[in-house]
N, C-alpha and C positions, 0 to 999 in steps of 0.2 A: 421197504414198500416191497421189492424184488417178491422177497419170499410168499408175500401175500396176491401173487398174480395167478394162483389156481382159483381167487374168487370172484375173478374178472367179471364171470359170466352174471353174478348175484349182484356186481355195483352196477356193471349195465344195465341188467333188467329194471334196477331201481331208478336209474339215473333218466332212465327213456321213458318209464310210466310217468314219472314227476313231471318229464318234460311233456308229456301228450295230454294230463290232466290240467297242469297249468295253464297251457296256449289255450285249452278248451274255455277254462274259465275264464282267463283275460277275455277272450273272445265273447262270452256271454254275459260279461261284465259291460262291457262296450254295447253290445246288442240293446242290451236291458237297461243302461245306464240310466235313462231319465227316471225310470221307477225306482231304482236300488238305490241311488243316492239322495232319496227322500227318507230313506232309514237312517236313523241316529248309529252312528259308529258301520255303516256298511262296509268299509275295509276289511273289519273281522272275517268276513267270507274268506279271507285270502289265509291268515295262518288256519284258521280252523278248515281250511279246504288241505293246506299242506298237511295238518295232523290227519285227517280222514284220508288221505292218498298213500301217506305212508303205511299206515294201518294196512291198506287193502294189499300193496305192496309187499309188506314184510310177511303178510299172512302168505303171500302166493311163492316167497322166496324161499319157505324154511324148506319145500322139499328139494330143490337144485342143491342148496347147501348142505344136507344131508349125503345125497348122493354124491356129492363131488369130497365131500372128506371121507365117508365109510367104502364107495366103492376102490377096489385095489388099483393103480396105475396099467395093471395090462387089460382092465376094461374100459379105459378114457374113449377108445372110439365110439362104445355104446353110450357111453356119459354124455360125450361130445353128440352124438347123432341127437339124443333125449332132449339136451339143453337147450340145442337151436329148435328145434321144433316144440318143444314146450315155452320156451320166452317169446316165439315169436307167435303163437297161437292167442295166449292171451295178451299180449300187447297187440295184437289183433282186435281181439275181442274188446278192449278199454278201448282204441281207438273208434272202431267202426259204431259202440253206442255214444261216445262223443259227439260223435259227427252227425251221428241222428237226435242228437238232446236242443239243437235250437229251434227246431221245426217242432218238437214232440215240446218243448215248454213252451214256444208261441201257444200251442192249442190248449195244453191241459193247464199251463201255470205252475208247472213242476218238474222235476226230472223224470226221466223214464223210469216207471214203476209197472204194476202189475198189468195195467191197460197194453203197455207195450209188451209183454209177454202174451196177454190177450190175444193179439193181433195174429200172431203165430198160427194160431188155430183155424184164421179163415187166410191163407193165402191167397186165395185167387181174387178173393173182394178187396184184401189190404193192397194188393200190387196194382190191382187195378186204380184205387183212389190214390195211390202213390205217384203213378205214371200220369195220372191227370193234372193233381195239385200240387206235386213237389218234383218235377220233372228235372228242374236245374238243379235241385237238392240231390239227387240222385245223381245226377251226372257228374256233378263235383266230388259226390262220397265214392264213386267207384274209381275217378280219376288219382284220388290220393289213395285209395287201398291199392290200386295197381302198381303206384309209385313205391308202396310200403311192401308188396311182394316182389318187385323187381330187387327192394336192396334187401331183402330176405334171402335172397338168392344168391345176391354179388358180397353181401357184407356178413352173412349169419356166422362165419366160420369166424370171422375177424372180431364179431363182437360177443359169441356165446360159445367160444371154445373155451375148455379149460388146460390147465398145461400139467404136467407131472411135478409132483412136490413130495417130498420125504414123507412117509405116511406117518411117523410117529409125530411129525410135528403136525400134519393137519388136524391129528388128532388133540393134540395138546390145545391148537387154538381155536377148534369146535365151540368149547366151553363158552368162549368169548360171544364167538359170531352168534350162538343159538340165543345168549341171553339176550345178544342187542335185537337181533328178530324178535323175539317174545316181547321185550321193552315194545318196541317200534311196532306190535301189532295190537297189544292191549292199549298202549298209551299212557299208560300209567302202572305205578308200582305201588299206588296209596288206595285206588279205588276196589272193590271187593267185585265189581263185574269190569267186564271190557267196554270201552268207550263204543258208543253206537250212536245213530242217526239224530237222538237226541239231544246230543251233545252239539249237535251244529245248530241249534236252535235259539237264536241270542235278538230275535225281534218277531215283531207281530206280523211281518211279511211274510207268508209261506214261499214264494218265489225267493227271496232275498236270501233266506236260509238253506233253501234247497242249492243254491251255488258253494254253499261251503261243503257239500256233497263232491260225489264225483257218480259218475252214470252208472257204471259196472256195480258200485256200490250198492244204488239204489236198484238195478234190476235183480243182482244176487239176493238181495234183501225178500224181495218181492215173490222171490222162487223159493228161498229157502221158508216164507211165512205159509207158502200154498199146503205145506202138510200139515201145519196147524188147523185149517180153514177147513175139516172135519167133513163127514160126509152124512148129511141128514137121511139118507136113502136106506143107513144100516138099520134104521128103526121101520121103514116100511115106506111104501110110495103112497101119495094121495096127489089127486089135480091140485092144481096152484089155484083154481077158483075156489073149488070145494074147501080149500084150507084158509084161503082168508075170507070165506063167508062164516065157517067155525070160529076162528077168533072173532070176528067181529059181534058174535053171540055173546060175549064176555064182556063188552064193551059199552059204556053208557050210552056214546053216541047213535043216533039211529040212522038209518037208509040213507037218508036225506041229509044228511049233515056232512056225507063224504064226498068230496067236489073237484076230484082230479083221478080220472081213470089209473093216469100212468103213475100215481101214487097212490096207492090203494086205501091207506089209514089214513090220508090228509083229512082233517077237518079241524075247525076252528071251535077252541074249547072257550067257553064261555066264564069269566070268573063269576064266584060264591056271591060278590057285589061289586057294582060299577063303584070306581074310586077318580076323584078328577087328577089326584097325583098318587102314580102306583107305587109300589112299598118296595123296597131294595129287599134282597134274599141272599143268605148266608146259610150255605151247608157246612155244617163242621162235620165233616165226615169221619169216625171213631176207628181206628188200626185194632180188630180183633176183637171187639167188644161186644162179645157172646152176651145171652139172657142168663146164663147162667150165674155170671157175675154181677149182676146188675141187683141189688137188694129188693127193689119196688116189685121186680118182677118174680120172686122167687127166690133168687140166685146169692151167692152169696153176699155178704153185706162189706161189701168192697167200694160201692156208690152213696156216699152219702152226699155230696153234692147233687149227682142227677137226680135222686130220690126226691132234696128239697125243692130243687127246680121243677117236677112233676106235677107241682102244685098253682105252677103258675102257665101250663100249658097244657096240650092236647099229646096223652101218653098213649103210644102204641103196643096193646099187649099181648097182641097175638100177629107178630110181624114175624117174616121168614125172607131170608137172605135169599138168593138166586145162585149162588156158588161159595167157591173156597178158597177163592182168591181176591186179593185187591181190586185188580184190573177186570174182575168178574162185578165186583162192587160198585166201583166207579161207575161202568158200564149202563147198570140198572139204575144208579140213582142221578145220573149226568144225563144219560141219553136215555132213559126207559126203555131201552131196547131187550127182546125177548133172549134170555138163556140159549145155548145150544152147545153141541158137543163142539163145536168151532172153538178156537182160543175167543179171547175177549176183545172184541170190537179194538178196543184200545190198543191193541196189539197186529192186526191184521190190515195187511198191505192196502187193502181197497177201503179202507175206511178213514184215512189217514188227512184225508180231505172231503168237504161236501157231505158229511155225517151230520146227522141232526145230534145238537145237544142243546141243554138248556142255554146255555151261553149264546149259542147260533142264534135261538128265539129271543132272546130279551135284547142281545145285542142290536136286533134290526127294531126294538122299539127305542133303542137310544140309551140303552144302560152299560156303563164301562163295565168290565167283565173280568175276572181275574181267578189265578189259582195259587193260594199259599202253602209253602210246603218246607219244613224243615230240614229236608232233606235234599237230594239231587232229583231234581226235574226227571230227569234223562231214566230214570228207574223205573222198568216195566214202560218203557216206549210212551210214558205221560205227557212229557213237553211236546213230543211229535206229533201226537193224536190231539192234545189241547191247542197246541199252536195252530193247527190245521182247520179245527173246527170251533171256533168263534171265542176263544178266550185272548184279549188282545194284551192280557200282563200276567208272567210268570213268573213270579217271586219262589225264589229257591235257595238252596243253601250259602251259593254264592252271593245274594244280596245280602245276606244276614253278615257275612263275613267282609264286605265291603260298605256296609253304612255307617261303620264307626261305634255303632252301639255297646255297649256291655251286655251279655246274655249270661244266662243261667248256668246252663251246660249244652255243650255241645259231645254226642255219643257216637257209638258207630255208624248209625245210621242217619246224623244229623242234628241238628238242635231241637232241646227239649220242647215239649208241648208248652210246657208256660213261656218258653221262647217264644212259639209259634204263634200264642194266643197276645203276647205282648205287641207283636210284630204285625199281626191283624190287626189289633185295635187302634195301632197308631195309621194303619192304612186307610181304615174306615173314615176315620176323622178327618183326613186329610180329603174325602172326597167332599165334603160340604152339602150341598144341596142335589149333587149330581146323582141320580138313582144306580146303583149298583148293583151287582150281581158277583160272589165270591163263593167258589169251593176252597175250603183249609181243609187239610189231611195232615191228620196225628203222625207221630213216628215212634212216642215213647212204648208204647204199649207192643215191642218186638223183641225176641231173642236178640241179643242178649239179657235184654231187661233194665236197660240202663237208666239213671236219671240222679236227679241233684240231692244231695244228702241233705235230710234236716225239713223237708218239705210234708211230708206222710208221718204217723204212726204206723208203724210196719204190719201188715197183719201175718207175715211170716217172717222168722227170727232171721234167715237167711235173706239179704238186701236184694239180689239179684233173680227174682221169681217172679212170675205170671201173674199171681195175685197182688203182689207191693207195686207192681206196674200198672196193674189195674186201676189201682188206691191212687199212685200219681197220674194217670190220666184222669182220673176222675176229679182231682184236686185242680189241673189245671183247667176242665170245664168250669168248676167254682170258680175259679180267676177270671176267666174270659166274661163269663156274666159279669161279675162282680166289677169289672174295668168298664164293660159297654153300658150296663145301667146307666152311669154315670155322664155317658156323651148324647148329645144331640141326637146322631144317628139311630139310636136305640126304638127311638119310638116311633121310627117311620120303617121298621125292618121287622121282616120274617125271620125266624133262624128255625133251623131244626140240626138237633144232634142224631147222628143215626149211625151205626157202624157199619162198616162194610163186608164183613163175616165174621165168624167164632175164629177161637183159636184151634187148635186142631181137630179136624172134624174127621170123627172117628164113631164106630159103633157097630153091631153086630148084625143089623137090617142091611139090604141093600142100599138104601141110602139114610142114613142116621139124622132122620128127620128133624131131631131134637138139638143136635147142632148147627141148625139154620135159623132157630129161634134169636131175633136180635132185638135189641131196644130201639123205639127211636123217638123223638120228643118233641113239638113245635112248639113254638112260643114267639107272640108279637101281637099286635093290633088285629082285633078280630076274631082272634084264636080262643076259642073256650077254655077257660082256666080251669084245671084241677078235675077233667074228664077223662075219660080213659076210651080207648075206641077197642072194643074186644073183638069185634069181626076177625076171621082169618083175612090177612092182607099178603101181598106180595111187595118186594122192594120196587118191582117196577110201577107199582100204585104211587108210588111216593111223588115222582116228578110232576104227573097231572094235579094231583091233591096241592103240592103246593104252588103251583101257578094259578092254582083257584081263588087262591087267598091275596094274590098281587094287585087286583082290583081293573084290569084290562084283559079284553081277549085277546087269545095268541091262537096260532093257526099252526098246529101240531100231526106229528105222522104219529105219535105214540099209541099204546095199545092199551098201555093201564089204565087205570081207572081212577076218578077224582073219588076221593072215597068220603067225602063230605055230601058230595051229589046221587051216590048210590041207595037205591031202594033199601030200605032196611030188610025186605023180603028179599034179595038178590043173595044166593050163595056165596060164600066166602071163598076166596081161588088164590093159591101160591105155585107157585113153579121153580122146582129147583135141579139143578145142574148138579153132578156130583161124580168127576173125573168124566168116562161116558156113558153113564145111566143119567136117564130124565127122568124126573119125580112131577107128575102133574097130581097135582091134588086140590077136591072139592069137597070143603066142608069136611069131614071126616075120611073121604074115601081119596084114595091117592091108587093112579095107575102108574106104575113104574116101567120103562122101557130098557131094556138092554140092548145091544148092537146084536142084529142076525138072531134075536129070539122073540119069542109070541111076547106079548106085554103082560103084565100078571096087574092083578089088583087085589089090596088091602084094607082092611078098615083099622084107621087108627085109634089107638086109646093111650092117651098121656104120651105123645110124642115118642115113646120109647118101645111101643109093644104093638107090632104090626101082624095083623090076624088075615091068614088070607081069605078070601071071598071071590064069589064067582064072577069073572069078568064080565063086565058092563060096557058091549062092544060102542055102543057110541060116546060114552066116555072115554075110551079107548083112543078112536078119532079124534073125537077132541084134542086130545092129549097129543098124537102126532100132527096134528095140522098146528099146533103153536111152535114145533120143531120145524115142521118145512116150512114155515111162512119164515120164521127167524131166518132159515139158510136162504130162501129165495129173493128175501129185502137187501140180503149182503150182496148177495153174487151180480143181481140186478140194479143195483144203486137205486133204491125204490124207497130208503128210511132219509127221508131229507125235504127242505121245505121248496116249495115252489122256485123254480127260477135258479136253483141250483144245480151245476152241471156235475 
């Protein structure tokens, strides 16, 4: 061990960091114990917390380890000075945000996040508030930080000075040190992606889940997320009131229906017909199932099951997704939120709690709410977003592995689609007479296109192709409805099968509009059978349309349209986000906005040919209004239900 003394600064940094975060977590546990202990397996916060703390500290330790190893002994004085400053700086920051956490959690029911950063923009107002409301906490914080600074001067050299060591030995030992730090930072050698905040989600209590994190991580994540939040001004500027008015023009709700000035689009959506007992709702979201692969929509003959089912419900033949990523599709189908150049709200820091979702609305009406997925729910931050926004139960790969049942196939992205539908069917059966809402999300139609053998007659000779994966996804859709039709819940449930987006989105146009064309099929009681909806529609129109079928009124801030209540004379509309290009389409006219350039307008022919035409200034303003509104609703926390923080 004497030979490893040169690594003492790294060991001490990790040890002290763990001491700070662990003591803070214990303190927070006892502070909120009455609530936390009501959560099943609440003690998970401690092993999860240790894991998340090691991730942070291993990341931060990598630079000191590199300098200690590769800088020669003659530079030891410089190295040691840097190590003392670096180590105490980050330990000081970790301690500071942990000291700020108790009061922040009391106020916002979660660890410091983007709101914490937002406070830094208004130091005068915030300092005044803190002095009036949190004077005792401020005094205690400064006393503790003062003691830390004292020890930094007294013990800095002892704790964080390295010692000289043979250069060859340091080089020999570095691969092991680097591997351990890399393993600690990723916290897994199996997962394709590093562990993230979603891995701390194990309960339906947002506060309990957040105790498994540490506050430096949550603040750093919020700061990192800012770069993804986009800048709607790159398309142009517009007064907020004008933008809101222009968006409302495209809605069904009238002026008198909007009933909260602080939530500009909040209104009560009436059902298509009132029911004594509301219907259940199941959304089966299909990974990458573009219209070009759907036979009934003129695509490849890969979906015989979907095509047969289309005779039993309402088929949307002219529907367009809002983006090119799963999280964008989730955003549209589950929240009805407008697409913008920002990252999807599923991944943005300011929407991880108190952001409107269908689960949020239905939960308030007494529904059980769930997300069922064959893969890991931490992918793309889904678990964190869903857990904070109305989804009570998150069922993912870990539940498949622990339930003792035998499943057909587990691939790179998790359990196969037929395993997903089997799990979901059993889950729905167990609900009895309790109304429920569930989002099912498929995985099989994703590279490397893995699926169990012997299920389908392959379209391509090579098994692992997108076409064959599409056929298998379709096979699983058919299997789900075959099982569901035998169960009691089927007669009281509205189902929709809908794609999140297409596969690779590419084309010669600024926006490859044909690649945004997706299928959707609604089935269930009260749904017209064998009917097609051919008017142009957007993915954001689907959630309000679904609510219309359920038989009870809902308060909602969604700007999409209930397509069943849309005046036939009203023009169809869709909105598409392609990287940082926004397309706003009304019938066969599309306005395309690029960053810092004048908008362009095209006439669309067959989705693949765009003919330049003179810009309609009013249509261009409407297009801009939708992007500006999306940014404002997110930034100002105005996309929510009444009473939500």
